[in-house]
Each structure stands twice: as C-alpha cells, then as structure tokens.
C-alpha positions, 0 to 999 in steps of 0.5 A, a space after each residue: 132657717 137660722 143656720 141659713 141666716 147665720 151663713 148669709 150674715 157671715 157671707 155679708 160680713 166677708 164681702 164687706 171686709 173684702 170691700 173695705 180691704 180693697 178700698 184701704 189698699 187703694 187709699 194707701 196707694 193713692 196717698 203714697 202718690 198724692 201726699 208728697 204731690 200735695 207737698 210738691 204742688 204747695 212748694 212749687 206754688 210758694 215760689 210765686 207766693 214768696 215773690 208777691 209777698 216780698 214785693 207787697 212789703 215794699 213801700 209803694 202799693 203800686 209795686 203789688 199792683 204791678 206784680 199782680 197785673 204782670 202775674 195775671 197776664 203771664 199766667 193767662 198767656 203763658 204759664 196756664 197754657 203750658 200747665 194745660 197742654 202738659 195734661 195730655 201727657 197724663 193720659 198718654 204716659 200714664 196709660 202707657 206705663 200701666 200697659 208696660 210700654 216703657 219706651 213710649 213713656 220716654 218718647 211721649 215726654 220728649 214730644 211734650 217738651 218739644 211741643 211746649 218749647 215751640 209754643 213758648 216762642 210766640 208767647 215770649 214775643 207777646 210778652 216783650 210788648 206787654 205794656 201796649 197790650 195792657 194799655 189797649 185793655 184799659 189798664 192804668 198806663 203807669 202800672 202797664 209799663 211797670 208790669 211789662 218790665 216785670 214780665 220780660 224777666 219772666 221769659 226765661 222762666 217760661 222756657 224753663 217751665 216748658 221743660 219742667 212740666 213734662 218732667 214732672 208728669 214723667 216722674 209722676 206717672 211712675 210714682 217717683 215723687 220723692 225726687 220732686 219733693 226734695 228738689 222743690 224744697 231746695 229750690 224754694 229755700 234758694 228762691 227765698 234767699 234770692 228774692 230777699 237778696 235782689 229785692 232788698 239788699 241789691 235794691 233791684 226792686 220788684 224786678 228782682 222777684 222775677 229774676 229770682 223766679 226764673 233762676 229758681 225754675 232753671 235750677 229745678 230743671 237742672 236738679 230733676 234732669 240730673 236725677 233722671 240721667 243717673 237714677 236706676 228707677 228711670 232706666 226702663 223709661 229713659 230713652 234717647 231722643 229719636 224721630 218717634 218723638 217728633 212723629 208723636 207731636 200730633 198725637 200729643 196735641 190731640 190730647 193736649 189741646 182739650 186738656 189745655 182748654 179744660 185748664 185754661 178756661 178756668 184759669 183764664 176766668 180767674 185772671 179776667 177778674 183781676 183785669 176787670 178789677 183794674 177798671 174800678 175807681 180805685 184800681 190799686 186797692 181793688 187789684 191788690 185785694 183780689 190778687 191776694 184772695 186769688 193767691 190764697 185760693 191758688 195756694 189751697 188749690 195746690 192741695 186738691 191738685 196734688 190729690 187730682 194728680 194722684 188720682 190721675 196716676 192711679 186711674 191712668 195706670 189701672 186703665 192702661 193695665 186693663 183694670 176698670 174696677 180698680 180705676 173706679 175704686 181709685 175714683 171713689 177714694 180720691 173723691 172721699 179725700 177731696 171732701 174731707 180736705 175741703 171741710 178742714 181747709 175752708 173752716 180754718 180759712 174762715 177762722 183766720 179771716 182777720 189775719 190773712 191780709 197781713 201776710 201780704 200787705 201792711 195797709 190796713 184797708 187792704 187787710 180789712 177788705 180781704 177779711 170781708 171777702 174771705 167767707 166767699 173765698 171759703 165757699 170757692 175752696 169747696 168747689 175748687 177741691 171737687 173740680 180739681 180732683 175730677 179734672 185729674 180723673 178726666 186727664 187720667 181717663 182721656 175725656 178732657 174735652 168734656 171738662 172743657 165744654 163744662 168750663 166754657 159754659 160754667 164760667 163764660 156763659 154764667 160766672 163772668 157775666 154774673 161777676 160783671 153785673 154784680 161788680 159794675 151794675 150793683 156796685 159790689 166791686 171786688 166782692 161782686 167779682 168773687 161772687 160771680 166766680 163762685 157761681 161759676 165754680 159751683 156750676 162747674 163742680 156740680 156738672 162734673 160730679 154729675 158726669 163722673 157718676 155716669 162714666 162707663 169705666 169698662 169702655 174707658 179701659 177699652 179706649 185706653 187699650 186702643 190708644 196704647 196699641 196705636 203705633 207712633 209712626 202711624 200718627 202722621 197718616 191718620 
C-alpha cells in the first residue's frame, strides 16, 4: 500500500513537472513575440503622443482642443477602420503560416494592402470636408475649422497606414519583430525632431505635427519594405503580385469586416466621448482633459495590445499546425501575463496621478482635473488589459464576429447611455463620461472572459484546417 502511494506521488510530481515545463516553454515563445511587440506598439503610439504633447505646450489652449478633436475624428473615420480591417490578416496569414502555406501568406498580405488602399479613397474625401461635418455635429465652429486644416495634413499618413498595417501583420505572424522594433525606434526619433522643427522652429504651429506624422509613417513604410525585399527571413513568404491577390480580396473582407467591427465599436465609443465633451459648457477644458486621459489610456493599451498580438500569433500558428492543446496553453499563459501587467500599471498610474497632467499641459486647472479622473482611469486599465488580450486570441482563432456583438452591447446599449446620463443629467461632466466608459469596459471584459472559457479548441483547429485548405481562386464562386 505504501509503495503504491509513493508510486502515485512520483507520477503526480512527474505530471506536474511536465505541465510546468509545457507552460514555461510557451511562456518563452510568447514573450519572445509579445515583449518586442509591446515595445513596437508603444513606440508607434508615441508618434501621436509626441504630437499632442508638443501642441499642448503652445500658448493657446485651443491648439490642444483642435488637435484632440481632429485626432478623434480621424481615428473614428480612418485609422481605427484600418486597424480593425487588418485584423482579418491575423486569422488568414497566421493560420496559413502555421500550416506552412508560405505562398498564401504573401498573397493575403497583398490582398489586405489593396483592400485598405481602396477604403482610404472615400475616407480622404470625407476629411477634406471635416469642418462641415464637425459643425453639423454641434462642435465649436472655430475649433472645427482648425481641426479640418489639421486633418487634411493627415491624409498622406492614412494611405501610408494602409500599407504599413498589413506589413506589420505580415512580419508579426512570422515572429519577425526585431526589424519592426528597430524601425519604430528610428522613426520615433525622427518624428520628435520633425515635430520640434515644424512646430517651434519653423513656426508652422499645430499643423506641423500632422505634417511630421505623415512623413514619419511613410518613412516607416520605406524601412520595412526595404527589409522585406532584402531579408532572407522573408524568402519563403515573399511572393510577386499576381491575380490571386485580387481574387482573395473577398475572402479577406470576410474576416476583416467582423474584425473591424470588433475593434471599431470599442474605439468609436472612446471617440464619441471626446465629441460629447465638446457639448459641455467649457468645451476647451473638458475636451482637453478627456483627450489627455484617453491618450494615457491608449498609451497603456499598447502593452496589452502587444500581448494580444503575441497571443494571436501563437494561437493562429498552433491552430494552423493542428495543435489545439498548444493553442489552449498559449491562451492561458497570455491571460496570466495580462493579469500581472494590469496590476502593476494600474498601481503605478494611481500613484502618479498628481503629475500625469503636467506632461500634457501647463494649465493647472487641466492638471488638477486629470488627477481627479485618474482613479477611474486606473479601473479602465484593468478591463482594457483583459479585453485586449482576448481580442488578440479571437483574431488568431477567427471568431471576431462574437467580439463584435459583445462590444456592440457593452458600449452602445449600456456604456454610452450611462455616460450621457451621468454627464448631462447628473452633471458629472467629463468624470461622468469616463465612468460610463468604465461600465461598458467592465461588461465587455467580463463577457469576453466568460465566452473564452467555453471555446472548443478542437473545433477551432478543424475550422482552421478547412479555412487553409480553401483555394483562393475559388473564393469568387462561393
């Protein structure tokens, strides 16, 4: 009897050790992708942060309000849509790469670039008439006209982003993060110099930030395209442009559309709050404060987004390879990292609440207002971390449509209505808007976590196999 107990104990220890080794190996694989992707995401987002910070230190507070509104509306109508649509590439390219369908990786990337460039055409026309759109939405006429001038200088960045985002996914699913990291660092240094030159030295003012941003995006594109053309790491997936890229556009949109809805419904809800703040009695103050809080939140979001990108790559690769159990391990490791990250960041943000506003404005009223909203900002950091990683898992698996429905209910049926009531009826102003956002984020994170717990990964692997086996040339007949 004692010998049997000892034998069972040894077996249990062996099983535990084996499971720990499996998780440790996955942790190393995930962090190899996620850690540099976090850095890439932060560096890329700092391009916008640098623009806002430098404009915020101009003499007039209207400059910060103008850039906040322009950034908000261009995100709503353009950049968020590109970011959402390209998520379809994580499903297609990630699983194709896992199944060693090298040629399809390059073909799908071309399809994404072509599709996003087509989407940019009507968006750029809309931006040319931005002032009329903002005035129609009830925004201050002076701010609307200035925001329109700023947004026109962002049109080159829009088309550059249509190429840059698919290239990012193309490199990401192959775990080629180092060239993105180095390029992002070079571009950020260039952008800081250009912003300072245009805004302060040449006296271009706030429009100089938009000009610098567009130039930086195209520099980013040039650096990565040059790497892809010359690198042996991309040799297997580097394909010439052919008719299959056009035939696969329909297939790309099949996954890109729900991906865009999943991303954009959340992103748009944030921008709606900026626009609503412009309807308050002191729109310059309210818009500036809310913009600063959203900028801080978005800067943090780069961290869980990087984790989500790593999770998307690992899950899609393993599903494409037919390894559902390894995909499940990747999910568990990614969620563990998300929880650890959000505890650290939310704590540090709360402790620094008194100085956060000083990085964006010299106005003491703005600084104090930011400090008052920071506790709610910390809570939203927690929910954002969880949903960002789960969204990455959804993109890697191909169930983006579920995330889209969740976001629609959480933010548009609950979050925004609560924000409007607290802001305008209970008169909590910007604080009420943020609390409403927090309610929506909490519902979103809780619902996505519940759904994730019931995903059948064996079925996801079967779907991935079927998705990969489809012939591109047959898509037009489906």
